[in-house]
C-alpha positions in Angstrom: 0.0 0.0 0.0 1.1 3.6 -0.7 2.1 5.7 2.3 0.8 9.2 2.2 2.1 12.0 4.5 1.2 15.7 4.8 3.9 17.9 3.4 3.9 21.3 5.1 5.8 22.8 2.1 3.1 22.0 -0.4 0.2 22.1 2.1 -1.3 18.7 1.1 -0.9 15.0 1.5 1.5 13.4 -0.9 2.4 9.8 -1.6 5.8 9.2 0.0 8.4 8.3 -2.6 12.0 8.2 -1.1 14.8 9.6 -3.1 16.9 6.4 -2.9 14.5 3.5 -2.2 14.6 1.4 -0.1 16.7 3.9 2.0 15.0 6.8 3.8 16.8 9.8 5.4 14.9 11.4 8.3 16.0 14.3 10.4 14.0 15.5 13.4 14.7 18.6 15.5 15.6 17.4 19.0 15.7 19.3 22.3 17.7 22.3 23.5 19.0 20.7 26.7 18.8 23.4 29.3 15.8 22.1 31.4 13.8 19.0 32.2 11.8 17.6 29.3 8.1 18.4 29.5 4.9 17.2 27.7 5.6 19.4 24.7 8.9 17.6 24.1 7.1 14.2 24.3 4.8 15.0 21.3 7.4 15.2 18.5 9.4 12.4 20.0 6.4 10.1 20.0 5.1 11.3 16.6 8.4 10.7 14.8 9.0 7.5 16.8 5.8 6.1 15.3 6.8 7.3 11.8 10.3 5.7 12.3 8.7 2.4 13.4 6.2 2.4 10.5 8.6 3.2 7.7 10.7 0.3 8.9 7.7 -2.0 9.1 6.8 -1.3 5.5 10.3 -2.3 4.4 12.4 0.9 4.4 15.9 1.1 5.8 15.8 4.4 7.8 18.7 6.5 8.8 17.1 8.6 11.6 19.0 11.7 12.8 17.8 13.7 15.8 20.0 16.6 16.9 20.9 17.9 20.3 21.1 21.7 20.6 23.8 22.5 23.2 25.0 25.8 21.9 23.8 28.8 19.9 20.1 28.8 20.8 19.4 32.3 22.0 16.5 33.2 24.3 14.7 35.1 21.5 14.3 34.1 17.9 15.4 37.6 16.8 19.0 36.9 17.8 18.8 38.7 21.1 19.2 37.6 24.7 21.6 35.1 26.1 22.4 31.6 25.0 19.8 29.4 26.8 22.4 27.0 28.1 24.8 29.7 29.2 22.1 31.4 31.1 21.1 28.2 32.9 24.8 27.5 33.7 25.1 30.9 35.3 22.0 30.4 37.4 23.0 26.9 38.5 26.7 27.9 38.8 27.8 25.1 36.5 29.8 24.8 33.3 27.6 25.0 30.3 28.5 21.5 29.2 27.5 20.2 32.7 24.1 21.7 32.2 23.8 20.1 28.7 24.9 16.7 30.0 22.6 16.8 33.0 19.5 17.6 31.0 20.4 15.4 28.1 20.6 12.4 30.5 17.2 13.3 31.9 15.8 13.7 28.4 17.1 10.2 27.5 15.6 8.7 30.7 12.2 10.2 29.8 12.3 8.9 26.2 13.1 5.4 27.5 10.2 5.6 29.8 7.9 6.6 27.0 9.2 3.7 24.9 10.7 6.1 22.3 13.3 4.3 20.2 16.7 6.1 20.0 17.7 7.6 16.7 20.5 6.1 14.7 22.6 9.3 15.0 22.2 12.0 17.7 24.7 14.7 16.8 25.4 17.7 19.1 25.7 21.2 17.7 28.8 21.9 19.7 30.5 18.9 18.0 29.9 20.2 14.5 31.3 23.8 14.7 33.6 23.1 11.7 30.7 22.1 9.5 28.7 25.1 10.6 31.6 27.5 9.8 31.9 25.9 6.4 28.2 26.4 5.8 28.5 30.1 6.7 31.4 30.6 4.4 29.5 29.0 1.5 26.6 31.4 2.1 29.1 34.4 2.2 30.8 33.2 -0.9 27.5 33.1 -2.8 26.6 36.6 -1.7 23.7 36.0 0.6 25.4 37.0 3.9 27.5 39.8 5.3 29.9 40.4 8.1 29.0 43.1 10.7 31.1 43.7 13.8 32.6 40.2 13.8 29.2 38.6 13.4 27.8 37.1 10.2 24.1 37.7 9.2 22.0 36.2 6.5 20.8 38.8 4.0 17.1 38.0 3.8 16.1 40.8 1.4 18.8 40.0 -1.1 17.9 36.2 -0.9 14.2 37.0 -1.4 15.0 38.8 -4.7 16.6 35.7 -6.2 14.5 33.0 -4.4 11.6 33.3 -2.0 11.8 33.7 1.7 8.7 32.4 3.4 7.9 29.4 1.2 7.3 27.1 4.2 5.3 29.4 6.4 3.5 31.2 3.5 4.7 34.6 4.7 5.3 37.7 2.6 8.6 39.5 3.2 7.0 42.9 2.9 4.5 42.2 5.6 7.2 40.8 7.9 9.4 43.9 7.3 6.6 46.2 8.3 6.0 44.4 11.6 9.6 44.1 12.7 11.7 46.8 14.3 15.5 47.1 14.2 15.9 48.6 17.7 18.7 46.9 19.6 19.9 45.0 16.5 22.0 47.7 14.9 24.4 45.2 13.4 21.8 44.0 11.0 20.9 45.7 7.7 17.2 44.8 8.2 15.2 43.3 11.0 14.5 40.0 9.2 18.2 39.1 8.8 19.3 36.3 11.1 22.6 35.4 12.7 24.8 32.7 11.1 27.7 33.4 13.4 27.7 35.6 16.6 30.8 37.3 18.0 31.1 36.3 21.6 31.0 39.0 24.2 33.9 39.0 26.7 31.9 37.2 29.4 30.5 34.6 27.0 31.9 31.1 27.9 31.1 29.0 24.9 33.2 30.3 22.0 35.2 29.0 19.1 37.7 30.6 16.6 36.4 31.4 13.2 37.5 33.6 10.2 35.3 36.4 11.5 35.7 36.3 15.3 35.7 34.2 18.4 32.1 33.3 18.8 29.4 30.7 18.3 27.1 29.6 15.5 23.5 30.8 15.1 20.8 28.4 16.1 19.5 27.7 12.6 22.9 26.6 11.2 23.2 23.4 13.1 20.3 21.5 11.5 21.3 22.5 7.9 25.0 21.5 8.5 24.3 18.3 10.4 21.5 17.1 8.2 23.7 17.5 5.1 26.6 15.8 6.8 24.7 12.7 7.8 22.0 12.5 5.1 23.5 14.2 2.1 22.6 17.3 0.1 19.1 16.0 -0.5 17.1 13.8 1.9 13.6 12.7 2.4 12.0 13.9 5.7 12.6 16.8 8.1 10.3 16.8 11.1 9.6 18.9 14.2 7.0 20.8 16.1 4.8 23.3 14.3 6.3 26.1 16.4 9.6 25.5 14.4 8.1 26.3 11.0 9.0 30.0 11.5 11.6 31.1 11.9 13.7 28.0 12.4 12.8 25.8 9.5 12.2 28.7 7.2 15.7 29.8 7.9 17.0 26.2 7.3 15.5 26.3 3.8 17.0 29.7 3.1 20.5 28.5 4.3 20.3 25.4 2.1 19.3 27.2 -1.0 21.8 30.0 -0.4 24.7 27.5 0.1 24.0 24.8 -2.5 21.3 26.2 -4.8 18.4 24.0 -3.7 16.5 22.9 -0.6 17.9 19.8 1.1 14.5 18.4 2.2 11.7 16.8 0.2 9.0 16.4 2.8 8.6 18.7 5.7 6.4 17.2 8.5 5.2 19.0 11.7 3.3 17.9 14.7 0.9 20.3 16.3 1.2 21.7 19.8 0.2 20.6 23.3 -1.9 23.4 24.8 -3.0 24.4 28.3 -6.3 26.4 28.2 -5.6 27.1 24.6 -2.0 28.3 25.0 1.0 26.4 23.8 2.8 24.5 26.6 6.4 25.7 26.8 9.2 26.8 29.1 8.9 30.4 27.8 5.3 30.7 29.0 6.1 28.9 32.3 2.9 26.8 31.9 4.7 23.5 31.3 4.6 20.3 33.4 7.7 18.1 33.2 7.5 14.5 32.3 8.9 13.5 35.6 6.1 15.4 37.3 3.6 13.5 35.3 5.2 10.2 36.2 5.2 11.1 39.9 2.1 13.3 40.2 4.2 15.9 41.9 2.6 19.1 40.5 -0.2 21.3 41.7 -2.1 20.9 38.4 -2.1 17.1 38.7 -4.5 15.0 40.9 -2.5 11.8 40.4 0.6 10.2 38.8 0.3 9.0 35.2 2.3 6.1 33.8 4.5 6.8 30.7 2.2 4.5 28.6 -0.8 6.7 29.5 1.1 9.8 28.3 2.0 8.0 25.0 -1.6 6.8 24.5 -2.9 10.3 25.3 -0.8 11.7 22.5 -1.7 9.0 20.0 -5.5 9.3 20.5 -5.2 12.6 18.6 -3.8 12.9 15.0 -0.3 14.3 15.1 -1.4 17.4 13.2 -4.2 18.2 15.7 -3.7 20.2 18.9 -4.0 18.3 22.2 -5.3 20.3 25.1 -4.1 19.1 28.5 -6.4 18.4 31.3 -6.6 16.0 34.2 -9.9 14.7 32.9 -8.5 13.9 29.5 -5.5 12.0 31.0 -7.8 10.1 33.3 -10.0 9.1 30.4 -6.8 8.0 28.5 -5.7 6.0 31.5 -9.0 4.1 31.6 -9.1 3.6 27.9 -5.6 2.2 27.8 -6.3 -0.1 30.7 -9.3 -1.5 28.8 -7.1 -2.1 25.8 -4.5 -3.8 27.9 -7.1 -6.0 29.6 -8.5 -7.0 26.2 -5.0 -7.8 24.9 -4.4 -10.0 28.0 -7.7 -11.8 27.5 -6.8 -12.4 23.9 -3.7 -14.2 24.9 -5.7 -16.6 27.0 -8.3 -17.6 24.4 -8.4 -21.1 23.1 -9.1 -22.0 19.5 -12.3 -23.7 18.4 -13.0 -25.7 15.3 -14.5 -22.7 13.5 -15.2 -19.0 14.0 -18.7 -17.8 14.8 -17.6 -14.1 14.8 -16.1 -12.1 12.0 -12.6 -10.7 12.8 -11.3 -10.6 9.2 -9.9 -7.4 7.8 -8.5 -5.8 11.0 -4.9 -5.7 9.8 -6.0 -4.2 6.5 -8.1 -1.5 8.2 -5.3 -0.6 10.5 -2.8 -0.5 7.6 -5.1 1.8 5.6 -5.2 4.2 8.6 -1.5 4.2 9.1 -0.8 4.8 5.4 -3.1 7.8 5.6 -0.7 10.2 7.2 -0.2 8.1 10.4 -3.8 8.2 11.5 -3.2 6.7 14.9 -6.6 7.6 16.3 -8.3 5.5 13.7 -6.0 2.6 14.4 -6.8 2.8 18.1 -10.6 2.8 17.3 -10.1 -0.2 15.1 -8.4 -2.1 18.0 -11.2 -1.1 20.3 -13.8 -2.4 17.8 -12.0 -5.7 17.5 -11.6 -5.8 21.3 -15.4 -6.0 21.7 -15.3 -9.2 19.7 -12.4 -10.5 21.8 -14.3 -9.8 25.0 -17.5 -11.4 23.6 -15.5 -14.6 22.8 -13.8 -14.5 26.2 -17.2 -14.3 27.9 -18.4 -17.4 26.0 -20.5 -15.6 23.3 -18.6 -16.8 20.3 -15.6 -18.8 19.0 -12.5 -18.3 17.0 -10.7 -20.7 14.7 -7.0 -21.3 15.2 -6.2 -19.3 12.1 -8.4 -16.3 13.1 -7.1 -16.4 16.6 -3.4 -16.3 15.5 -4.1 -13.5 13.0 -5.9 -11.5 15.7 -3.0 -12.0 18.2 -0.4 -11.1 15.6 -2.3 -7.9 14.5 -2.8 -6.7 18.1 0.9 -7.3 18.8 2.0 -5.5 15.6 -0.1 -2.4 16.2 -0.2 -2.1 20.0 3.3 -3.0 20.8 5.5 -2.7 17.7 4.0 0.3 15.9 2.1 2.4 18.5 4.7 1.4 21.1 2.2 0.8 23.9 3.5 -1.5 26.5 2.1 -2.6 29.9 3.9 -1.0 32.8 5.5 -3.3 35.4 3.3 -4.3 38.3 3.3 -2.0 41.3 4.4 -5.0 43.3 7.7 -5.1 41.4 9.3 -5.2 38.1 11.4 -7.7 36.1 11.5 -11.2 37.8 9.8 -9.8 40.9 6.7 -8.7 39.0 6.5 -12.0 37.1 6.8 -13.9 40.4 4.0 -11.8 41.9 1.7 -12.6 39.0 2.5 -16.3 39.3 1.7 -16.3 43.0 -1.7 -14.8 42.4 -2.3 -17.4 39.6 -1.3 -20.1 42.0 -3.9 -19.0 44.6 -6.6 -18.8 41.9 -5.7 -22.3 40.5 -6.1 -23.6 44.1 -9.5 -22.0 44.2 -10.4 -23.5 40.9 -9.3 -26.9 42.2 -11.4 -26.3 45.4 -14.5 -25.5 43.2 -14.0 -28.7 41.2 -13.9 -30.6 44.5 -17.0 -28.7 45.6 -15.1 -27.3 48.5 -17.1 -24.0 48.5 -15.7 -22.8 51.8 -12.1 -22.7 50.6 -13.1 -21.4 47.2 -15.1 -18.5 48.7 -12.4 -17.7 51.3 -9.7 -17.3 48.6 -11.9 -15.1 46.5 -13.1 -13.0 49.4 -9.6 -12.5 50.8 -8.2 -11.4 47.4 -11.1 -9.0 47.0 -10.4 -7.5 50.4 -6.8 -6.8 49.2 -8.1 -5.0 46.1 -8.2 -7.7 43.5 -11.0 -8.2 41.1 -11.5 -11.9 40.2 -13.7 -13.0 37.3 -14.6 -16.6 36.5 -14.5 -17.4 32.8 -15.3 -20.5 30.7 -11.5 -21.2 30.5 -10.7 -20.6 34.1 -10.3 -17.1 35.7 -9.1 -13.6 35.1 -7.9 -11.1 37.7 -6.6 -7.6 38.1 -5.5 -5.3 40.9 
């Protein structure tokens, strides 16, 4: 089946055709590591994790690059303010690289908890200064940049005369010039120009030698330079959050065209935002909740802790191009829905095959495949699984049968979409994880098997005692035609 994805550059869904099948090059903007990862960081990570998994599933060999910004990202997009990491280092009285390392490790921990697969390459901006200097020199040589006071700026007006600035965000340069002021940016020829290289002030810690000054690269340079280094002058997919369309990705396109004469990227993909009361969740607005706070429940806006799988499911219930508005009620609903799906999946594993099927389960895989091929429509996939789940529960309750072939196909399809593609996995039991959690489950099964044996021997006193005791501890026990089911 053909995979279609929405290309922000053209504003429509397009059939995905890689430049060098069966290889795919994919670059995704990663975090600026100056603070704990929050819910807004989780969304692009999960979105492009699903894309990564799905492209591999349909047979592509994917080189997935996700960058780490550890230098050059100033507080304001208009090239003003401090470097975000340097500012954090000053506040915490640490070396900038200590800050970057601390929060990078915390980001990785959160991604593992969310079951986000690591990229194949995770380059750091600070480790690719040479490549960024070379990019800036190319742009200067082609006449689309100028040196001013030891800094280098991209000449947007001159570029726009030969090409078009604003192709990704559909903005007009005249409108942008009329709304921007040059105050405090005297080094620039016009307010839309952006920094390719910044001369470091005497107190600035992170600095490197260059032909123009001791300084550091502009934020936009790193992705153009590193994407080209690891994926070539033209590659398939560039992803990130919708808030990066302008100015970051717009500037990336301008840099690529100014340096090599053509855009590097064929398909631009963007996930929409997490909002809180209609506002984008982010550090700059101070309305964010960190992932660790979600996992522990330690935040005044939260009424409870939420498992990483619940956060992932919460994201995937909405299409990646739709906004997701945070609320406790929405997360609680996601928690209940995911638990129902996990219970159905567990019941499916315990079903026994019959000689023939009396229920229709055919076509589930094809319906899920169609949804995924339609611009990663994960909400439809989830609804298909719930639809099939009603049939699974009916069979488990004795209201139908499944043949061996239908049962195996159902199990394989649930595993493929729940575990392998959507990345939803059951959290370890609260009683322990690893071997401890497994032993805990086996102990409960042992008790319920003894109860089953007591029932068969018509020893109702023992049978009732085991059930009542387990119920008093918080267990729900359900008798089925094949034995029993339980949950805590």
